[in-house]
C-alpha positions in Angstrom: -70.9 130.0 324.2 -70.6 132.2 321.1 -68.0 132.3 318.5 -66.4 135.7 318.9 -63.3 137.6 317.9 -61.4 136.2 320.9 -62.2 132.6 319.9 -61.0 133.3 316.4 -57.7 134.8 317.6 -57.2 131.9 320.0 -57.7 129.4 317.2 -55.2 131.2 315.0 -52.6 131.3 317.8 -53.1 127.6 318.6 -52.7 126.8 314.9 -49.5 128.8 314.7 -48.2 127.1 317.8 -48.9 123.7 316.2 -46.8 124.7 313.2 -44.0 126.2 315.2 -43.5 123.2 317.4 -42.9 120.8 314.5 -39.5 119.3 315.0 -37.2 119.6 312.0 -35.3 116.3 312.3 -37.9 114.2 314.0 -41.0 115.0 312.0 -40.4 117.3 309.0 -37.3 115.5 307.6 -39.4 112.3 307.3 -41.8 114.0 304.9 -41.0 113.1 301.3 -39.6 116.2 299.6 -39.0 118.3 302.6 -35.3 118.7 301.9 -35.6 118.8 298.2 -38.3 121.4 298.0 -36.8 124.6 296.6 -37.4 127.8 298.5 -38.0 129.7 295.3 -38.9 128.0 292.0 -36.8 128.8 288.9 -37.9 131.4 286.4 -41.1 130.5 284.6 -41.7 127.4 286.8 -44.8 127.1 288.9 -44.2 125.9 292.5 -46.2 122.7 293.4 -48.7 122.8 296.2 -46.4 120.6 298.2 -43.5 123.0 297.8 -45.7 126.0 298.6 -46.9 124.2 301.8 -43.3 123.4 302.9 -42.4 127.0 302.2 -45.3 128.2 304.3 -44.3 126.0 307.2 -40.7 127.3 307.0 -41.9 130.9 306.9 -44.3 130.5 309.8 -41.5 128.8 311.9 -39.1 131.6 311.0 -41.3 134.7 311.4 -43.7 133.7 314.1 -41.4 132.1 316.6 -40.8 135.2 318.8 -44.1 137.0 318.4 -46.0 133.9 319.6 -44.4 134.1 323.0 -46.2 137.3 324.1 -49.4 136.2 322.4 -49.4 133.0 324.4 -48.7 134.8 327.6 -51.6 137.2 326.9 -54.0 134.3 326.2 -52.9 132.4 329.3 -53.3 135.5 331.6 -56.7 136.3 329.9 -57.9 132.7 330.5 -56.7 132.8 334.1 -58.5 136.1 334.8 -61.7 135.7 332.9 -62.1 131.9 332.5 
């Protein structure tokens, strides 16, 4: 079994799924700094790695929520047809 383009796309879609299903109140709110992480740092301030990671999670959950549905359907149908 080789590592091809389909395997790479499937891994990316599964990773995006994992980020999108994180529940805001049950999981993310328990992380220290989730609520206090500013979306955009002030002028001249560098965002910490933690704040950048929280912003990335928020962005993925916002932007990729609806495009992931057709991608998942395509992967499921492809797996059913071609194994």
